[in-house]
BALO-995436 format. One record per residue: residue in three letters; z, y, x of N, C-alpha, C in turn. Coordinates in steps of 0.05 Angstrom, whole numbers, plus 32768, in hexadecimal, padded with zeros to 4 digits. Layout:
! residues N
ALAZYXZYXZYX ...
This chain:
! residues 165
UNK7F3A7EF67E7B7F497F087E6B7F397F107E53 UNK7F457F117E3C7F377F177E247F307F347E22 UNK7F1C7F3B7E127F137F567E0F7F297F677E02 UNK7F387F5A7DF07F4D7F697DE27F637F717DF6 UNK7F6A7F5F7E097F7F7F667E1C7F757F7B7E2F UNK7F5B7F7A7E377F507F8F7E487F517FAA7E3A UNK7F4B7FAB7E217F4B7FC47E127F687FCF7E11 UNK7F7B7FBE7E0C7F977FC77E0B7F9F7FD17E27 UNK7F987FC37E3C7F9F7FCB7E577F937FE67E5D UNK7F7A7FEB7E577F6D80047E5C7F7A801B7E4C UNK7F8180157E337F8F80297E227FAA80317E2F UNK7FB8801D7E397FD280227E457FCF80337E5F UNK7FBB802D7E6E7FB7803D7E867FB0805A7E7F UNK7F9F805E7E6B7F9880797E647FAF80887E58 UNK7FC1807A7E4A7FD880887E3F7FEC808F7E55 UNK7FEB80837E6C7FFE80897E817FF680A27E91 UNK7FDE80AC7E8C7FD680C47E9B7FC780BD7EB4 UNK7FC380A47EBA7FB4809C7ED27F96809C7ECB UNK7F8680A87EDC7F6980A97ED77F5D808E7EDE UNK7F4E80837ECC7F4180697ECF7F23806E7ED0 UNK7F1680607EE27EF980627EE37EED80567ECA UNK7ED780627EC07ECB80587EA87EC0803C7EAB UNK7EB780367EC37EAA801C7EC87EBF80067ECC UNK7ED8800E7ED07EED7FFA7ED47EEF7FF27EF1 UNK7EFC7FDC7EF67F007FD37F117EEA7FC07F19 UNK7EE17FC37F327ECC7FB17F3D7ED77F957F3F UNK7EC87F827F337ED07F667F337EC97F5B7F4F UNK7EDB7F4C7F5A7ED77F407F757ED67F227F71 UNK7EC07F167F787EBE7EF97F757ECA7EEB7F8D UNK7ED87ED57F877EE37EC57F9C7EFC7ECF7FAA UNK7F087EE47F9F7F217EEE7FAA7F387EDC7FA3 UNK7F4A7ED97FB77F627EC87FB27F7B7EDA7FB4 UNK7F927ECE7FAD7FAB7EDC7FAE7FB17EE57FCB UNK7FAB7ED47FDE7FB07EDB7FFA7F9E7EF38002 UNK7F867EF47FF87F747F0B7FFE7F807F257FF3 UNK7F8B7F247FDB7F967F3B7FCE7FAE7F457FDE UNK7FC07F337FE67FD77F3A7FF67FCE7F468011 UNK7FBA7F3A801E7FB07F4480377FA47F608034 UNK7F967F64801E7F8A7F7F80197FA07F948016 UNK7FB67F8D80077FCB7FA080037FDA7FA6801E UNK7FDE7F91802E7FEB7F9580487FDA7FA6805A UNK7FC07FA2805A7FAE7FB3806B7FAE7FD08060 UNK7FAF7FD380467FAF7FEE803A7FCA7FFC8041 UNK7FE07FED80417FF97FF980497FFA80018066 UNK7FEF7FF180777FED7FF780947FDC80108098 UNK7FC6801280897FB58029808B7FC380428082 UNK7FD28040806C7FE1805780627FF580618076 UNK8003804E8083801880568096800C805F80B1 UNK7FF2805880B67FE5806180CF7FDA807E80CC UNK7FD8808880B47FCE80A380B07FE380B780BC UNK7FD980CD80C67FEC80E080D17FFE80EC80BB UNK801780F180C3802B80FB80B08025811780A6 UNK8018812780B78012814380B07FF5814880B5 UNK7FE9815780A37FCD815E80A67FC9817880B5 UNK7FB2818380B47FAC819C80C17FBB81B280B4 UNK7FC781C380C47FD781DA80BA7FC981F480C2 UNK7FCB820780B07FBF822280B67FD3823580C2 UNK7FEB822B80C97FFE823C80D67FF4824480F2 UNK7FFE825B80FB7FF68264811680048252812A UNK7FF58248813C80008236815180078247816A UNK801D823F81768025824C818E8020823B81A6 UNK801A824881BC8015823A81D5802F823381E2 UNK8032821A81EA804A821281F880428201820F UNK804C82078227804581F8823E805581DE823E UNK804781C88246805581AF8248806781AE8260 UNK807D81A1825E8090819E8274808681868285 UNK8084818B829F807B817782B18094816782BA UNK8093814D82B580A9813B82BC80A4812F82D7 UNK80B7813082E880B48122830180C8810A8301 UNK80C780FA831580D980E3831680F680EC8319 UNK80FB810383258116810D832881218119830E UNK810F812482FD8117813182E48115811E82CC UNK810F810582D1810880F382BB812180E582AF UNK813980EE82B6815080E182AA815180E5828C UNK815280D0827D815480D38260813880D68253 UNK812380D88263810880DB825880FF80C0824D UNK80F280C1823680E980A8822980CB80A88228 UNK80C08090822880A3808D8225809A80968209 UNK8081809E8208807680A681EE8075808F81DB UNK807A809481C28079807F81AD805C807681A9 UNK8059805D81A3803E8052819E8036805A8182 UNK801F806781808015807081667FFD805E815F UNK7FFC805781457FE48047813D7FCB8059813E UNK7FB4804C81427F9C805C81427F9680678126 UNK7F87807D81257F808089810C7F6D807680FD UNK7F72807080E47F61805D80D57F45806A80D0 UNK7F32805980CE7F16806280C97F14806B80AB UNK7EFE807980A67EF98082808A7EF5806A8077 UNK7EE9805480827EE5803C80717F00802F806B UNK7F12802F807E7F2C802380797F3C80348065 UNK7F39804E80667F47806080527F3B805C8036 UNK7F21805980347F148054801A7F1D8039800F UNK7F1F802580207F28800B80177F45800C800E UNK7F55801C801C7F71801F80157F73802C7FF9 UNK7F6380417FF47F63804E7FDA7F5C803A7FC4 UNK7F47802A7FC97F3E80167FB57F5480027FB0 UNK7F617FF87FC57F767FE47FC27F8E7FEE7FB3 UNK7F9780067FB97FAE80117FAB7FA780197F8E UNK7F8D801C7F887F8680217F6C7F8980087F5C UNK7F8A7FF17F687F8E7FD87F5A7FAA7FD77F4D UNK7FBD7FE77F577FD77FE77F4B7FD77FEF7F2E UNK7FC37FFE7F267FC080067F0A7FB87FEE7EF8 UNK7FB07FD87F047FA97FC17EF47FC27FB27EEA UNK7FD87FB77EF77FF17FAC7EEE7FFB7FBE7ED7 UNK80017FB27EBF80087FC37EA880207FD57EAF UNK801F7FED7EA3803480017EA8804F7FF77E9E UNK80507FE67E8B806A7FDB7E8280777FC97E97 UNK80687FC07EAA80727FB07EC080737FC07EDA UNK807E7FD87ED8807E7FEA7EEF808E7FE07F07 UNK80A17FCD7F0280B17FC27F17809E7FB17F2A UNK808B7FA37F1D80787F947F2E80677FA67F3E UNK805F7FBD7F3380507FD17F4280607FDA7F5B UNK80797FE07F56808A7FE97F6C808D7FD47F82 UNK80907FBB7F7980937FA57F8D807A7FA27F9D UNK80637FA17F9180497F9E7F9F80457FB67FB2 UNK804B7FCE7FA880477FE67FB9805A7FE67FD1 UNK80737FDF7FCC80867FDF7FE280807FC97FF7 UNK80787FB27FED80727F9B7FFE80587FA0800E UNK80477FB28004802E7FB8801280327FC8802C UNK80487FD6802E804D7FE7804580537FD6805E UNK80407FD5806F80427FC58088803F7FD8809F UNK80517FD680B3804E7FE880CB80347FE280D9 UNK80247FF780DF800A7FF280EB800A7FE78107 UNK80207FEA811680217FE18132802E7FC58133 UNK80457FC2812680547FA98128804C7F958112 UNK803F7F9E80FD80377F8E80E6804E7F8280D8 UNK80667F8F80D9807D7F8680CA807F7F9580B0 UNK80897F88809C808C7F95808280A37FA98084 UNK809E7FC1807880B37FD5807880CA7FCE8065 UNK80C37FBF805080D67FB7803B80D67F998039 UNK80EA7F8C804680EC7F6F804380F57F688026 UNK80F27F4F801F80F97F46800481157F4D7FFC UNK81287F4A800E81447F50800781497F6D8003 UNK813B7F7F8012813F7F9B800D81337FA47FF3 UNK811C7F997FEB81107F9F7FD181237F957FBB UNK812E7F7D7FBF81417F737FAB815A7F857FA8 UNK81647F8F7FBE817A7FA27FBD81737FBB7FAF UNK815B7FC67FB481527FDE7FA781507FDA7F88 UNK81477FC37F8081437FBE7F64815B7FB17F56 UNK816F7FAA7F6681877F9D7F5B81817F817F51 UNK81707F727F6081687F577F58816A7F457F71 UNK81687F2B7F6C81687F187F81814D7F197F90 UNK814D7F147FAA81347F157FB981207EFF7FB0 UNK812A7EE87FA781197ED37F9D810A7EDC7F83 UNK81187EEB7F72810B7EF67F5A80F67F0A7F62 UNK80FB7F1B7F7680E87F2E7F7F80CF7F207F8A UNK80D27F0A7F9880BB7EFB7FA280AB7EEF7F8B UNK80B97EE67F7680AB7EDB7F5F809C7EF07F50 UNK80A87F087F4D809B7F1E7F3F80837F287F4F UNK80857F277F69806E7F2F7F7A80577F1B7F76 UNK805D7F017F7580497EED7F70803C7EF07F54 UNK804C7EF77F4080417EFC7F25802F7F147F25 UNK80367F297F3480267F417F35800B7F3C7F43 UNK800C7F2B7F587FF37F247F667FE17F147F54 UNK7FED7F027F447FDD7EF27F317FD17F047F1B UNK7FE07F197F127FD47F2C7EFF7FBC7F3A7F0C UNK7FBF7F427F257FA97F507F327F917F3D7F36 UNK7F977F247F3D7F827F107F417F727F0C7F27 UNK7F807F0B7F117F737F077EF77F637F207EF0 UNK7F6D7F387EF57F5F7F507EEE7F477F557F00 UNK7F487F4B7F197F317F4F7F2B7F1D7F387F28 UNK7F237F247F197F107F0F7F147F0E7EFB7F2A UNK7F247EF87F397F247EE57F4F7F297EC97F46 UNK7F267EB77F5A7F2C7E9A7F557F497E957F58 UNK7F557E887F447F727E817F457F787E6C7F59 
């Protein structure tokens, strides 16, 4: 990427109100498009594994748990499987990965939305929350076009991160 294009891209990011590190993005040698997609999927799974609510300062009330017996268990369901709490290293890697979305120019915000939506992977089942067709419906486009735009966005990220094509 030429220095002129980098300067324009940095100016565009600064005009959008997004804070950019002065040192720029860390160059990753030997990264491939599959590695970038895998990093985004891992970051999406980490994001969805985080608890929905944090610590609250509200006064908590004591409530006794109901003891279920075999006779009273009609309609009782097993507890839902919850993903384990992600480690601090996984959360830091998630933050770094999602910061790569700023490398996609702001004028191509649709590509940012596609990469962000496609990154959301259920942490237990590893299924995408947004299949190609659903993203296409959201954007009012064909699912094949959405796949092509996702590939173009990954190539933009690959170029910006200095990976091997």
